[in-house]
N, C-alpha and C positions, 0 to 999 in steps of 0.2 A: 749161225741166225744173227746179221744184228735190226737195230730198228734205230734209227734218228730222226728225231723230232725239231719241227721247226724250232721251238721257241718251251720256257717249261709249264705255259698254259695250256698248250696244246697237249704235254704228258700230262696234266690235271686232268685235262678233259677226256682221256681214254683214261685213267687213272677212276676218272669217276664212274665211266659205263664199264668197265671190268668189275667195278666193287659193284655196281648196280645186279650188275649178272650170276656174279657170286652169292651174296645176296638169295639169290631166287631157287639159283640149285651149287650147290657148292663143288659138283663136280663136274660144272660146267665146261664146254672147249669152246674158244674164242680163234675163229679165222681173221689174218691179218692182209687183205690185199692195200699191193700197192702199183698206183698209176700218174702218172701228170705230178708228183712231188704231195700228191695225196694219197695215204693209208685210212683203209676203211675197215672199221673190225663188225666183222658179224658172227652172232650169237644164237642161240637156240632158245628157248624161253620154256618153262613151266608147259604153255598154254596152245604151245605147239602155234606158235608165232616166232617171227624172225624180227630179231633186233640190228638196231646199226646205227654205227656215229662214223662220219670222218673225220680228220686232224690232217693237219699239214704236215710232211714228212716224207721220210725215203726209207726203201726196208729191202733188203736182202737175205732171199730170195725176195720177189715177186708177190709171193702169196704160201702162207704155214699156216697152218691149225697148231693152234699151242693150248695150253693146260690155265684155263681163265687165272685159279689160287696163284700162277707160281706166273703170269701176267702181272697180276697184281705185284705184289713180291717186288716182280722189280723197276713196274714202275715206281714203288713208294719208297723201297727200301735201295735202288743205288740207285746215287744220283747223275751217275758218268753221263756224257752225254751221250755216247749208245749202248743202249739196251739189248744186253746178251738175250735173247729168246730159248735158245737152250736150243734140245734136239728136234723139238716137238714131235706131231703125229703123221707127217706126210698132207697132203690136202684132204678137201673137208670132204667128207662120211654126204653129209646131205646134197639138198639142191638149192641154189642162189638163183638171185632174180638179174633177169641181164640187168648190164651198167645205163645202157640208153633205151631208149622207143618208150620214154614216161611221157602223158597225156598226165598235164595240168588241170583236173575235173574241179575241183571248187577250193574255199576256205570255209567249214566252219567254225565259229565262237569257241575259245578251247575249253570258257564255262561249263558251253550243253554238254559239250564231250563228256566232263568232270560231274557233271549233275547226272547222268545219265550211268556212268559208271559207276555214282554211288548206291545209287537205285540197283545195280545188279549188286554190290557188294552185299549190300544188303538181304535180296531173295536168296545169295549165295550162302550167306549165314542163313538164314532160316530156314534153306535146304539141303545144303554141301551136306557133304561125309565127310569122316577121315580120311578119303582121299580126294578129295576135296571140291567144287562148284558142280552137278551136275554134266553133264556134254548135253543137253538140252538145253541151260543155259549159256553155259559157251558158244554154242554156234548159233544163238537168237541174234536174227539182225536186230540191228537196236536203234538205226539210221540209212535210209538207202539217200546219196549225194549224187544229185543229179551235174550236167554240164555239159560241153561240149568237149568234153575229154575220154568220156568213153558213153559209150554206143548201151542205151536202158538205166546207166546209174553205177554206181558203184555200191554195193551191200558191205557193210560195214557189222560183223559180227561181235557179240559181247564179248570176245577171247583179246581180239586186237584191244580192245578197251582195257579191259583187264594186261592188256599186256603192257601198253603204252603208258599206264598208271603204276604198276609195279616196277616202271623200269623208273619210275620218279621224271619221267620226260613231260608229262602233263602238269606240272606248276612251275606255274609261270609261260604257258607256251606261250611263243610269240617267231613266225621265222620269219619278221618282217617284207609280210607280204603287203600290209595299209601301210602309209603315213603312219610317220612316229607320230603315238595318243592316241591313236583307232586302240578297237579292244583287239585283246591276242587270239592270234585264231592256230590248226591247226592244216596244213594244208594234205588236200587230200589228190590225190596222182595213181592212172597207173595204167598199165601194158595189155593185152588184150587178157594177159590169164594171171596178170598181179593187180594186190592194190598197195599203197603205201601211203603210211597216215607221217608226217612232218611236224613236229612239233620242237620245240625252242630249242631243248638236250638232244636230241636223236628222234629216231623214226624207227618204226613196226613196218614188217612186214609180211604180204600172207598169199599165197595164192587163192585168185576168185576164179578158177577153175582146175577141179581134180583131175589128176591124170587118170585115163579109164585102165582099166588091166587090158591087157595082151589075148588074154581070150576067160571067156567068161563056160 
């Protein structure tokens, strides 16, 4: 199983993403999906939110799940053009969102999300425990984004902002959504059951609608 990235900057981008994943969870896994000369990395975070980053490259096979620490080592140490991904773990055990069907809802100033995150971190320090922030804080809706792309608006929970910040995506967030020189923004998009926050260095994704049990 091999990965070939378009140039050293793409390799550094994927390396930075993987390093942030490992920083949050040293036992994490990363799923890589290849399509149309792009390789998209997916990883779970401790906040029950997915993180993702796409880089230019090709891969064989077109989907594989690997140990994040091993991937980081391969990207940082072995600088050959072809990156050996090792044996891998097969396919991703969890659920990934669809590739298409995303509708843009609105752009939110990055500074506004940074302020909300700082308030949440202060509350987490005040009310958290050795097990981390309380679930009531993580599940709290801190922002509802309305627009033409999602009926009823997209409710953004604190856990999504913690994931965005924990992955280092908020710093200098700029999706290029507006003209140069304007306030950096985070783009909010959605499908019928998923929400996505795109910042400059990556995106976080979470289900808007939880799966219903088959039996009650």
